[in-house]
ZABA-226649 format. One line per field, with one value per atom (N, C-alpha, C): atom name; residue number from 1; x negated, y, z. Coordinates in steps of 0.05 Angstrom, whole numbers, plus 5000, padded with zeros to 4 digits. Layout:
BEGIN
atom	[CA	...]
seq	[NUM	...]
c1	[X	...]
c2	[Y	...]
c3	[Z	...]
//
This chain:
BEGIN
atom	[N	CA	C	N	CA	C	N	CA	C	N	CA	C	N	CA	C	N	CA	C	N	CA	C	N	CA	C	N	CA	C	N	CA	C	N	CA	C	N	CA	C	N	CA	C	N	CA	C	N	CA	C	N	CA	C	N	CA	C	N	CA	C	N	CA	C	N	CA	C	N	CA	C	N	CA	C	N	CA	C	N	CA	C	N	CA	C	N	CA	C	N	CA	C	N	CA	C	N	CA	C	N	CA	C	N	CA	C	N	CA	C	N	CA	C	N	CA	C	N	CA	C	N	CA	C	N	CA	C	N	CA	C	N	CA	C	N	CA	C	N	CA	C	N	CA	C	N	CA	C	N	CA	C	N	CA	C	N	CA	C	N	CA	C	N	CA	C	N	CA	C	N	CA	C	N	CA	C	N	CA	C	N	CA	C	N	CA	C	N	CA	C	N	CA	C	N	CA	C	N	CA	C	N	CA	C	N	CA	C	N	CA	C	N	CA	C	N	CA	C	N	CA	C	N	CA	C	N	CA	C	N	CA	C	N	CA	C	N	CA	C	N	CA	C	N	CA	C	N	CA	C	N	CA	C	N	CA	C	N	CA	C	N	CA	C	N	CA	C	N	CA	C	N	CA	C	N	CA	C	N	CA	C	N	CA	C	N	CA	C	N	CA	C	N	CA	C	N	CA	C	N	CA	C	N	CA	C	N	CA	C	N	CA	C	N	CA	C	N	CA	C	N	CA	C	N	CA	C	N	CA	C	N	CA	C	N	CA	C	N	CA	C	N	CA	C	N	CA	C	N	CA	C	N	CA	C	N	CA	C	N	CA	C	N	CA	C	N	CA	C	N	CA	C	N	CA	C	N	CA	C	N	CA	C	N	CA	C	N	CA	C	N	CA	C	N	CA	C	N	CA	C	N	CA	C	N	CA	C	N	CA	C	N	CA	C	N	CA	C	N	CA	C	N	CA	C	N	CA	C	N	CA	C	N	CA	C	N	CA	C	N	CA	C	N	CA	C	N	CA	C	N	CA	C	N	CA	C	N	CA	C	N	CA	C	N	CA	C	N	CA	C	N	CA	C	N	CA	C	N	CA	C	N	CA	C	N	CA	C	N	CA	C	N	CA	C	N	CA	C	N	CA	C	N	CA	C	N	CA	C	N	CA	C	N	CA	C	N	CA	C	N	CA	C	N	CA	C	N	CA	C	N	CA	C	N	CA	C	N	CA	C	N	CA	C	N	CA	C	N	CA	C	N	CA	C	N	CA	C	N	CA	C	N	CA	C	N	CA	C	N	CA	C	N	CA	C	N	CA	C	N	CA	C	N	CA	C	N	CA	C	N	CA	C	N	CA	C	N	CA	C	N	CA	C	N	CA	C	N	CA	C	N	CA	C	N	CA	C	N	CA	C	N	CA	C	N	CA	C	N	CA	C	N	CA	C	N	CA	C	N	CA	C	N	CA	C	N	CA	C	N	CA	C	N	CA	C	N	CA	C	N	CA	C	N	CA	C	N	CA	C	N	CA	C	N	CA	C	N	CA	C	N	CA	C	N	CA	C	N	CA	C	N	CA	C	N	CA	C	N	CA	C	N	CA	C	N	CA	C	N	CA	C	N	CA	C	N	CA	C	N	CA	C	N	CA	C	N	CA	C	N	CA	C	N	CA	C	N	CA	C	N	CA	C	N	CA	C	N	CA	C	N	CA	C	N	CA	C	N	CA	C	N	CA	C	N	CA	C	N	CA	C	N	CA	C	N	CA	C	N	CA	C	N	CA	C	N	CA	C	N	CA	C	N	CA	C	N	CA	C	N	CA	C	N	CA	C	N	CA	C	N	CA	C	N	CA	C	N	CA	C	N	CA	C	N	CA	C	N	CA	C	N	CA	C	N	CA	C	N	CA	C	N	CA	C	N	CA	C	N	CA	C	N	CA	C	N	CA	C	N	CA	C	N	CA	C	N	CA	C	N	CA	C	N	CA	C	N	CA	C	N	CA	C	N	CA	C	N	CA	C	N	CA	C	N	CA	C	N	CA	C	N	CA	C	N	CA	C	N	CA	C	N	CA	C	N	CA	C	N	CA	C	N	CA	C	N	CA	C	N	CA	C	N	CA	C	N	CA	C	N	CA	C	N	CA	C	N	CA	C	N	CA	C	N	CA	C	N	CA	C	N	CA	C	N	CA	C	N	CA	C	N	CA	C	N	CA	C	N	CA	C	N	CA	C	N	CA	C	N	CA	C	N	CA	C	N	CA	C	N	CA	C	N	CA	C	N	CA	C	N	CA	C	N	CA	C	N	CA	C	N	CA	C	N	CA	C	N	CA	C	N	CA	C	N	CA	C	N	CA	C	N	CA	C	N	CA	C	N	CA	C	N	CA	C	N	CA	C	N	CA	C	N	CA	C	N	CA	C	N	CA	C	N	CA	C	N	CA	C	N	CA	C	N	CA	C	N	CA	C	N	CA	C	N	CA	C	N	CA	C	N	CA	C	N	CA	C	N	CA	C	N	CA	C]
seq	[1	1	1	2	2	2	3	3	3	4	4	4	5	5	5	6	6	6	7	7	7	8	8	8	9	9	9	10	10	10	11	11	11	12	12	12	13	13	13	14	14	14	15	15	15	16	16	16	17	17	17	18	18	18	19	19	19	20	20	20	21	21	21	22	22	22	23	23	23	24	24	24	25	25	25	26	26	26	27	27	27	28	28	28	29	29	29	30	30	30	31	31	31	32	32	32	33	33	33	34	34	34	35	35	35	36	36	36	37	37	37	38	38	38	39	39	39	40	40	40	41	41	41	42	42	42	43	43	43	44	44	44	45	45	45	46	46	46	47	47	47	48	48	48	49	49	49	50	50	50	51	51	51	52	52	52	53	53	53	54	54	54	55	55	55	56	56	56	57	57	57	58	58	58	59	59	59	60	60	60	61	61	61	62	62	62	63	63	63	64	64	64	65	65	65	66	66	66	67	67	67	68	68	68	69	69	69	70	70	70	71	71	71	72	72	72	73	73	73	74	74	74	75	75	75	76	76	76	77	77	77	78	78	78	79	79	79	80	80	80	81	81	81	82	82	82	83	83	83	84	84	84	85	85	85	86	86	86	87	87	87	88	88	88	89	89	89	90	90	90	91	91	91	92	92	92	93	93	93	94	94	94	95	95	95	96	96	96	97	97	97	98	98	98	99	99	99	100	100	100	101	101	101	102	102	102	103	103	103	104	104	104	105	105	105	106	106	106	107	107	107	108	108	108	109	109	109	110	110	110	111	111	111	112	112	112	113	113	113	114	114	114	115	115	115	116	116	116	117	117	117	118	118	118	119	119	119	120	120	120	121	121	121	122	122	122	123	123	123	124	124	124	125	125	125	126	126	126	127	127	127	128	128	128	129	129	129	130	130	130	131	131	131	132	132	132	133	133	133	134	134	134	135	135	135	136	136	136	137	137	137	138	138	138	139	139	139	140	140	140	141	141	141	142	142	142	143	143	143	144	144	144	145	145	145	146	146	146	147	147	147	148	148	148	149	149	149	150	150	150	151	151	151	152	152	152	153	153	153	154	154	154	155	155	155	156	156	156	157	157	157	158	158	158	159	159	159	160	160	160	161	161	161	162	162	162	163	163	163	164	164	164	165	165	165	166	166	166	167	167	167	168	168	168	169	169	169	170	170	170	171	171	171	172	172	172	173	173	173	174	174	174	175	175	175	176	176	176	177	177	177	178	178	178	179	179	179	180	180	180	181	181	181	182	182	182	183	183	183	184	184	184	185	185	185	186	186	186	187	187	187	188	188	188	189	189	189	190	190	190	191	191	191	192	192	192	193	193	193	194	194	194	195	195	195	196	196	196	197	197	197	198	198	198	199	199	199	200	200	200	201	201	201	202	202	202	203	203	203	204	204	204	205	205	205	206	206	206	207	207	207	208	208	208	209	209	209	210	210	210	211	211	211	212	212	212	213	213	213	214	214	214	215	215	215	216	216	216	217	217	217	218	218	218	219	219	219	220	220	220	221	221	221	222	222	222	223	223	223	224	224	224	225	225	225	226	226	226	227	227	227	228	228	228	229	229	229	230	230	230	231	231	231	232	232	232	233	233	233	234	234	234	235	235	235	236	236	236	237	237	237	238	238	238	239	239	239	240	240	240	241	241	241	242	242	242	243	243	243	244	244	244	245	245	245	246	246	246	247	247	247	248	248	248	249	249	249	250	250	250	251	251	251	252	252	252	253	253	253	254	254	254	255	255	255	256	256	256	257	257	257	258	258	258	259	259	259	260	260	260	261	261	261	262	262	262	263	263	263	264	264	264	265	265	265	266	266	266	267	267	267	268	268	268	269	269	269	270	270	270	271	271	271	272	272	272	273	273	273	274	274	274	275	275	275	276	276	276	277	277	277	278	278	278	279	279	279	280	280	280	281	281	281	282	282	282	283	283	283	284	284	284	285	285	285	286	286	286	287	287	287	288	288	288	289	289	289	290	290	290	291	291	291	292	292	292	293	293	293	294	294	294	295	295	295	296	296	296	297	297	297	298	298	298	299	299	299	300	300	300	301	301	301	302	302	302	303	303	303	304	304	304	305	305	305	306	306	306	307	307	307	308	308	308	309	309	309	310	310	310	311	311	311	312	312	312	313	313	313	314	314	314	315	315	315	316	316	316	317	317	317	318	318	318	319	319	319]
c1	[8351	8349	8341	8323	8313	8335	8332	8350	8336	8347	8338	8359	8348	8359	8355	8374	8372	8387	8366	8376	8380	8401	8408	8417	8399	8408	8429	8447	8465	8474	8473	8489	8504	8527	8548	8543	8546	8540	8566	8588	8612	8613	8599	8598	8578	8561	8545	8546	8558	8558	8571	8595	8608	8590	8580	8562	8536	8526	8496	8504	8523	8531	8534	8552	8560	8532	8517	8488	8470	8466	8451	8465	8492	8501	8499	8500	8499	8471	8449	8422	8419	8426	8423	8437	8460	8479	8470	8459	8457	8428	8412	8382	8365	8380	8364	8383	8398	8422	8410	8385	8371	8368	8372	8370	8398	8398	8424	8415	8436	8430	8449	8440	8457	8449	8470	8467	8478	8455	8463	8461	8483	8481	8481	8465	8470	8475	8494	8506	8500	8490	8479	8500	8523	8543	8555	8562	8574	8600	8608	8628	8648	8641	8653	8669	8674	8690	8672	8649	8629	8638	8645	8649	8673	8695	8718	8711	8695	8686	8669	8652	8635	8656	8675	8698	8709	8717	8728	8708	8684	8664	8658	8656	8654	8678	8700	8725	8723	8717	8716	8694	8669	8651	8635	8638	8625	8597	8584	8555	8546	8564	8555	8567	8546	8549	8545	8553	8550	8546	8534	8527	8528	8549	8554	8541	8526	8514	8532	8530	8549	8542	8518	8511	8483	8477	8457	8426	8416	8387	8365	8369	8344	8337	8320	8312	8293	8283	8263	8273	8289	8295	8323	8341	8357	8354	8338	8325	8307	8291	8275	8292	8312	8333	8347	8354	8371	8351	8325	8308	8306	8307	8300	8326	8348	8376	8381	8364	8366	8355	8367	8359	8346	8343	8331	8301	8292	8261	8248	8256	8244	8268	8258	8275	8270	8287	8282	8295	8281	8297	8294	8319	8322	8340	8338	8355	8386	8404	8432	8438	8422	8428	8415	8405	8395	8368	8352	8325	8307	8312	8297	8314	8303	8315	8321	8345	8354	8342	8334	8326	8297	8283	8253	8261	8284	8282	8274	8279	8268	8238	8226	8197	8186	8198	8192	8190	8212	8215	8192	8185	8164	8136	8133	8106	8107	8129	8130	8124	8136	8135	8104	8089	8062	8047	8055	8043	8038	8047	8045	8072	8060	8084	8094	8078	8092	8083	8107	8105	8116	8096	8099	8105	8126	8135	8124	8107	8094	8101	8112	8121	8099	8096	8076	8081	8108	8118	8148	8158	8184	8196	8228	8241	8250	8241	8250	8236	8243	8233	8200	8186	8161	8144	8156	8142	8144	8167	8168	8150	8143	8129	8095	8092	8064	8062	8079	8077	8070	8089	8082	8053	8044	8019	7993	7999	7984	7983	8004	8009	8001	8006	7993	7965	7951	7920	7911	7923	7913	7913	7933	7940	7921	7916	7890	7864	7858	7834	7827	7855	7857	7858	7870	7879	7858	7856	7839	7849	7878	7893	7893	7887	7893	7920	7931	7962	7964	7990	7991	8010	7993	8002	8034	8054	8077	8095	8090	8105	8123	8151	8173	8186	8175	8182	8201	8205	8219	8200	8211	8194	8206	8186	8200	8179	8190	8174	8181	8162	8169	8179	8191	8199	8178	8155	8134	8128	8129	8129	8149	8174	8192	8189	8182	8177	8157	8137	8116	8134	8148	8164	8182	8194	8211	8191	8164	8147	8136	8137	8121	8135	8160	8176	8165	8169	8160	8187	8188	8214	8218	8195	8195	8179	8188	8172	8171	8148	8138	8129	8151	8145	8122	8122	8099	8076	8075	8044	8037	8060	8057	8049	8063	8054	8024	8018	7989	7968	7975	7960	7955	7981	7976	7977	7984	7990	7967	7941	7922	7923	7933	7933	7956	7975	7998	7998	7969	7966	7984	7984	7999	7992	8012	8007	8024	8013	8027	8038	8065	8077	8081	8079	8088	8112	8127	8154	8158	8176	8183	8207	8208	8232	8255	8276	8297	8308	8329	8341	8366	8376	8395	8419	8434	8456	8480	8486	8510	8504	8520	8519	8495	8492	8471	8450	8426	8403	8404	8396	8400	8372	8346	8324	8322	8309	8304	8278	8273	8247	8247	8267	8263	8257	8271	8264	8239	8230	8198	8179	8185	8168	8169	8191	8191	8175	8177	8164	8132	8125	8098	8084	8097	8090	8088	8108	8107	8084	8075	8052	8025	8027	7999	7999	8019	8016	8011	8019	8020	7992	7982	7957	7936	7935	7911	7901	7875	7864	7852	7850	7837	7849	7870	7885	7878	7881	7869	7841	7825	7797	7789	7807	7801	7808	7831	7838	7814	7800	7780	7754	7748	7725	7729	7756	7758	7758	7767	7767	7737	7722	7696	7678	7690	7675	7690	7711	7720	7708	7706	7694	7663	7645	7620	7623	7637	7640	7649	7666	7674	7652	7639	7612	7591	7587	7564	7572	7595	7609	7613	7618	7618	7589	7572	7541	7533	7539	7531	7540	7569	7586	7571	7561	7551	7524	7507	7483	7483	7500	7501	7513	7530	7540	7525	7504	7487	7463	7452	7430	7442	7467	7480	7470	7468	7454	7467	7453	7459	7486	7493	7516	7541	7538	7560	7581	7605	7627	7645	7650	7669	7695	7706	7732	7756	7780	7797	7807	7802	7817	7804	7779	7769	7779	7784	7791	7824	7840	7867	7866	7855	7855	7845	7822	7814	7835	7846	7869	7894	7902	7923	7917	7895	7882	7878	7866	7864	7892	7909	7931	7952	7948	7962	7951	7926	7914	7922	7921	7930	7954	7975	8001	8002	7988	7993	7981	7958	7948	7967	7976	7991	8015	8028	8050	8042	8017	8009	8005	7994	7993	8019	8041	8064	8080	8072	8081	8069	8042	8030	8049	8053	8068	8094	8110	8134	8137	8114	8108	8107	8093	8084	8108	8122	8150	8170	8173	8194	8185	8160	8152	8155	8151	8153	8184	8198	8229	8240	8229	8234	8264	8277	8308	8307	8337	8336	8335	8326	8323	8353	8373	8397	8420	8441	8461	8483	8491	8513	8540	8557	8585	8601	8594	8611	8594	8599	8588	8610	8602	8618	8609	8624	8613	8585	8579	8560	8574	8589	8604	8582	8566	8548	8533	8540	8528	8500	8484	8458	8442	8458	8447	8436	8417	8406	8420	8418	8427	8409]
c2	[4412	4413	4387	4391	4361	4353	4323	4310	4297	4303	4287	4267	4242	4218	4217	4210	4206	4175	4157	4132	4121	4110	4109	4078	4060	4030	4033	4014	4015	3987	3981	3956	3961	3958	3961	3992	4012	4039	4055	4045	4059	4087	4090	4116	4135	4131	4145	4153	4138	4141	4166	4177	4199	4221	4223	4248	4248	4226	4227	4241	4230	4241	4269	4277	4304	4322	4314	4328	4328	4305	4305	4324	4320	4335	4365	4374	4398	4412	4398	4404	4410	4390	4387	4410	4417	4439	4467	4470	4496	4505	4484	4490	4482	4464	4458	4456	4480	4484	4483	4491	4490	4464	4443	4416	4399	4383	4364	4340	4326	4307	4282	4264	4238	4227	4218	4202	4172	4155	4127	4111	4099	4082	4053	4037	4007	3992	3978	3963	3937	3928	3900	3881	3883	3865	3871	3898	3906	3891	3887	3875	3891	3920	3933	3957	3956	3981	3998	3993	4016	4020	3994	4000	4015	4012	4027	4061	4066	4093	4100	4083	4091	4095	4077	4081	4107	4114	4143	4166	4162	4184	4185	4164	4167	4173	4169	4180	4208	4221	4248	4265	4252	4263	4241	4247	4228	4227	4243	4247	4227	4215	4195	4168	4154	4126	4101	4079	4057	4029	4013	3985	3968	3947	3932	3905	3892	3865	3846	3820	3802	3786	3787	3778	3794	3792	3812	3797	3815	3804	3817	3825	3835	3864	3868	3897	3909	3891	3898	3896	3875	3875	3895	3899	3917	3947	3959	3987	3986	3966	3965	3965	3951	3950	3972	3987	4011	4033	4033	4053	4052	4022	4018	4027	4028	4035	4067	4082	4111	4122	4144	4153	4182	4193	4221	4222	4249	4253	4247	4245	4234	4219	4204	4189	4198	4201	4206	4180	4166	4145	4155	4144	4147	4134	4130	4114	4123	4107	4120	4130	4124	4131	4159	4176	4205	4200	4177	4175	4187	4188	4203	4227	4250	4275	4287	4295	4308	4331	4347	4374	4369	4346	4345	4346	4338	4335	4359	4385	4407	4407	4399	4398	4381	4357	4335	4347	4360	4368	4389	4408	4428	4413	4394	4381	4366	4355	4345	4361	4386	4408	4419	4415	4417	4401	4376	4359	4331	4328	4303	4284	4261	4246	4227	4222	4209	4227	4232	4242	4227	4213	4197	4214	4205	4221	4196	4210	4197	4205	4187	4194	4203	4228	4234	4231	4235	4227	4212	4205	4190	4191	4190	4189	4160	4140	4115	4105	4079	4065	4067	4075	4078	4055	4034	4008	3994	4002	3993	4007	4035	4049	4042	4030	4022	3996	3979	3955	3959	3981	3986	3997	4014	4027	4003	3983	3963	3945	3941	3925	3941	3968	3981	3983	3981	3988	3959	3938	3909	3904	3912	3910	3925	3952	3968	3953	3941	3931	3901	3887	3861	3865	3882	3889	3899	3889	3904	3930	3934	3956	3975	3998	4014	4027	4010	4015	4039	4054	4077	4077	4085	4083	4095	4083	4096	4105	4092	4099	4078	4084	4063	4063	4081	4084	4109	4122	4150	4169	4181	4200	4203	4214	4221	4208	4198	4183	4191	4199	4204	4185	4193	4172	4151	4165	4148	4124	4130	4107	4088	4100	4084	4064	4074	4058	4034	4043	4023	3996	4006	3988	3967	3977	3963	3941	3950	3931	3908	3915	3897	3869	3866	3840	3821	3837	3826	3811	3787	3779	3784	3790	3797	3823	3846	3869	3883	3892	3909	3937	3952	3981	3993	3992	4004	3994	3969	3960	3971	3972	3979	4013	4025	4052	4056	4042	4044	4032	4016	4004	4022	4032	4051	4078	4090	4117	4137	4129	4148	4157	4139	4139	4158	4165	4185	4206	4214	4237	4241	4221	4220	4239	4251	4264	4255	4259	4250	4276	4273	4296	4289	4300	4288	4301	4283	4291	4280	4284	4275	4258	4232	4216	4220	4229	4232	4208	4209	4182	4178	4149	4143	4161	4171	4185	4169	4144	4133	4101	4086	4058	4043	4020	4002	3993	3997	3990	3961	3957	3928	3913	3935	3922	3905	3883	3866	3852	3833	3820	3808	3793	3777	3796	3820	3835	3847	3856	3866	3845	3818	3797	3787	3793	3788	3809	3833	3855	3854	3843	3839	3817	3792	3769	3774	3791	3794	3818	3831	3847	3833	3815	3797	3778	3764	3745	3756	3777	3792	3809	3818	3839	3831	3807	3800	3771	3767	3738	3725	3750	3744	3725	3717	3701	3671	3668	3641	3637	3656	3653	3652	3664	3658	3631	3617	3592	3574	3578	3564	3563	3589	3595	3581	3585	3577	3549	3532	3504	3495	3503	3502	3501	3523	3532	3509	3504	3482	3452	3449	3419	3420	3441	3445	3442	3452	3451	3421	3413	3385	3369	3371	3348	3352	3378	3384	3370	3374	3365	3332	3324	3294	3280	3293	3284	3286	3310	3312	3295	3290	3269	3242	3233	3208	3203	3224	3224	3220	3237	3240	3212	3198	3175	3149	3151	3132	3133	3154	3156	3159	3158	3159	3184	3206	3230	3236	3236	3244	3232	3211	3198	3207	3217	3227	3209	3216	3201	3220	3206	3219	3218	3238	3237	3245	3237	3243	3272	3287	3315	3335	3339	3351	3342	3312	3305	3313	3312	3319	3352	3366	3397	3403	3386	3392	3381	3358	3355	3373	3383	3402	3429	3440	3463	3462	3436	3436	3431	3417	3412	3437	3456	3480	3500	3500	3518	3506	3479	3462	3473	3469	3480	3513	3529	3555	3560	3553	3557	3541	3518	3507	3522	3534	3557	3578	3589	3616	3603	3579	3570	3570	3557	3558	3583	3606	3631	3639	3631	3640	3619	3596	3576	3583	3597	3605	3633	3645	3671	3659	3642	3631	3620	3602	3590	3610	3632	3650	3661	3666	3679	3658	3636	3616	3610	3606	3606	3628	3654	3679	3682	3684	3691	3722	3728	3762	3768	3797	3815	3814	3822	3820	3813	3805	3799	3819	3833	3857	3844	3855	3850	3871	3895	3918	3942	3962	3985	4005	4031	4051	4078	4088	4118	4113	4087	4080	4078	4098	4098	4097	4113	4116	4090	4079	4059	4058	4079	4082	4081	4080	4080	4051	4047	4024	4003	3977	3952	3934]
c3	[6057	6088	6098	6115	6131	6150	6151	6166	6192	6214	6240	6247	6249	6260	6290	6305	6337	6341	6347	6349	6377	6389	6418	6421	6430	6438	6463	6465	6488	6491	6514	6523	6554	6549	6574	6586	6568	6578	6577	6584	6580	6594	6612	6633	6617	6601	6588	6558	6541	6514	6505	6518	6509	6520	6549	6555	6538	6533	6518	6490	6474	6452	6450	6473	6472	6474	6492	6496	6474	6460	6437	6413	6409	6390	6396	6422	6430	6421	6428	6425	6395	6379	6348	6336	6339	6332	6339	6364	6376	6373	6380	6383	6355	6340	6312	6290	6288	6270	6243	6238	6213	6196	6215	6205	6201	6184	6184	6207	6215	6231	6228	6238	6247	6271	6287	6314	6310	6314	6310	6335	6342	6362	6352	6370	6362	6389	6388	6411	6412	6436	6434	6450	6437	6449	6472	6481	6506	6509	6536	6544	6564	6564	6585	6575	6550	6537	6523	6523	6510	6482	6468	6438	6433	6452	6447	6448	6464	6468	6442	6431	6412	6384	6382	6359	6365	6390	6396	6380	6394	6385	6351	6342	6313	6296	6307	6295	6294	6315	6322	6305	6299	6288	6267	6242	6217	6222	6234	6235	6253	6268	6288	6277	6282	6270	6290	6285	6304	6290	6301	6292	6317	6311	6333	6321	6348	6342	6350	6335	6344	6373	6380	6406	6417	6442	6452	6442	6426	6412	6431	6453	6468	6467	6484	6488	6471	6450	6428	6400	6395	6364	6360	6379	6371	6364	6382	6379	6352	6347	6323	6300	6300	6278	6274	6293	6295	6279	6287	6279	6250	6241	6209	6195	6207	6190	6188	6202	6204	6176	6169	6139	6143	6166	6171	6162	6161	6155	6178	6200	6227	6244	6260	6278	6309	6326	6353	6368	6385	6395	6427	6439	6469	6479	6509	6522	6525	6530	6532	6562	6576	6608	6619	6602	6608	6622	6623	6632	6614	6589	6567	6563	6574	6571	6545	6540	6514	6507	6527	6521	6509	6506	6497	6465	6454	6428	6411	6417	6405	6406	6428	6431	6414	6412	6390	6363	6356	6327	6323	6345	6340	6333	6348	6348	6320	6309	6281	6260	6262	6242	6242	6260	6262	6248	6241	6228	6243	6267	6282	6273	6259	6249	6273	6292	6316	6343	6354	6381	6403	6419	6437	6467	6478	6507	6530	6544	6565	6594	6607	6636	6650	6659	6680	6704	6712	6740	6733	6756	6753	6776	6775	6799	6807	6790	6792	6822	6829	6851	6849	6872	6874	6870	6882	6879	6849	6836	6806	6791	6797	6780	6789	6814	6820	6801	6801	6783	6753	6742	6716	6709	6730	6728	6727	6745	6743	6716	6705	6684	6659	6656	6635	6633	6657	6660	6655	6664	6656	6627	6614	6584	6574	6577	6564	6564	6588	6591	6575	6572	6559	6530	6522	6493	6479	6450	6432	6424	6427	6420	6444	6443	6468	6470	6492	6498	6514	6508	6521	6546	6568	6592	6595	6610	6616	6589	6569	6543	6539	6540	6535	6507	6489	6461	6458	6473	6475	6459	6436	6422	6394	6375	6348	6328	6308	6286	6259	6241	6218	6201	6179	6159	6149	6149	6138	6157	6180	6202	6202	6198	6194	6175	6153	6129	6133	6151	6157	6172	6192	6207	6193	6168	6153	6136	6132	6116	6136	6158	6178	6176	6173	6177	6200	6224	6246	6258	6267	6279	6308	6320	6346	6350	6341	6342	6370	6373	6400	6397	6390	6380	6397	6422	6439	6425	6421	6412	6385	6368	6341	6338	6359	6357	6370	6388	6396	6377	6363	6338	6314	6307	6279	6290	6311	6319	6307	6309	6302	6275	6257	6227	6219	6242	6236	6254	6259	6271	6300	6316	6340	6361	6377	6398	6418	6446	6467	6482	6494	6506	6533	6555	6584	6592	6607	6615	6645	6659	6682	6682	6687	6682	6704	6698	6718	6725	6742	6752	6733	6731	6713	6720	6700	6706	6716	6707	6717	6709	6719	6711	6725	6720	6732	6713	6718	6702	6695	6668	6659	6663	6671	6675	6700	6698	6722	6718	6736	6737	6711	6697	6675	6650	6644	6624	6627	6650	6654	6643	6656	6651	6620	6609	6577	6563	6575	6560	6563	6588	6595	6579	6576	6561	6532	6519	6491	6486	6500	6494	6501	6520	6525	6503	6493	6475	6442	6443	6418	6412	6437	6430	6448	6458	6474	6468	6473	6474	6501	6516	6539	6558	6559	6575	6564	6540	6532	6540	6534	6533	6568	6588	6615	6622	6610	6615	6609	6582	6572	6593	6599	6609	6643	6656	6683	6682	6661	6659	6660	6643	6642	6670	6683	6709	6731	6734	6748	6742	6716	6710	6724	6717	6728	6756	6769	6797	6809	6796	6800	6795	6778	6772	6788	6802	6822	6844	6855	6876	6881	6857	6851	6860	6847	6848	6875	6889	6916	6933	6929	6948	6944	6917	6910	6927	6921	6934	6964	6978	7007	7015	7002	7009	7004	6984	6980	7003	7009	7027	7056	7058	7083	7103	7088	7100	7126	7149	7174	7181	7169	7182	7167	7145	7126	7119	7124	7114	7099	7077	7057	7061	7075	7081	7057	7060	7035	7032	7054	7054	7031	7024	7001	6979	6973	6951	6945	6965	6965	6958	6971	6966	6939	6928	6901	6880	6888	6866	6863	6890	6887	6877	6881	6868	6843	6828	6799	6786	6802	6789	6786	6806	6806	6786	6781	6762	6733	6731	6704	6696	6717	6708	6700	6717	6711	6680	6677	6647	6627	6632	6609	6609	6630	6625	6606	6615	6598	6567	6563	6537	6525	6537	6530	6521	6536	6530	6497	6490	6465	6446	6451	6436	6425	6453	6444	6428	6430	6412	6386	6378	6354	6344	6357	6347	6338	6357	6343	6322	6316	6289	6266	6270	6250	6243	6260	6255	6240	6245	6232	6229	6253	6250	6243	6236	6231	6255	6253	6276	6294	6280	6292	6273	6277	6261	6268	6246	6253	6254	6270	6266	6255	6256	6249	6241	6224	6219	6220	6230	6229	6219	6200	6190	6169	6162	6142	6112	6106	6081	6057	6054	6033	6024	6002	5989	5994	5991	5990	6020	6039	6067	6071	6088	6090	6105	6103	6113	6120]
//
């Protein structure tokens, strides 16, 4: 009997963990009863009672498992680690807040049985804030044009992954994994197919996405999959140097010949200094993002550090 793993990362989701577990188990036991299953939660150091709810859920159903991290390891490391701990023939990843529809799981499994080892769920429409969706669209299109890897628009990681792809993730040994980029880079080799869906509103609780988390995602994708930002810094620096030299020569000539009573004021110099200074600070910050990416990879800390596992009794299960 084939086994389906469903992996759900969570952080401060006390209002959602029980309903999402009930919804997932209902789909697996009633619509996919010919499969064995496991439901794996990985908690990123919740502080609102989520862990108490998870212990309650795991006690009631031994096929529901939980991993508790010692601290919050971010929006990328924790889900990646959770995927690598699953033991099923395929792994379905989804959010805890019901913005990834549970009813999509049978569709994923059907596509998987047809031979698609990666099934990527792409948001065709969304009930999220319109302005946020607009910013996401601009970001995805910018990354697609900048990157050598063809990124998938409005793909958050929600989907199904065959165990062969999960094996690839385990072999990558990446300290700052970006699953969306990995899927885009290697998806063609796994007969990937995209499935569209409408993203509903969050069921309950408060979203943990903010400007910082969105910026973090954007910078990770830019510094991991693009070179154009650094090339722009180089080319723009050359352009500014050329323009500065030309202006300096023009000022020198006009001053020497006193062209039409020309007087070289200080305003152009001040404006130029502030303009070039601002550009320098911007590009130094951009280069700093790349250095931060390199530094994190060189230090190579573990993806996560676990505090506790529940219902992982089998010694053969991953650690």
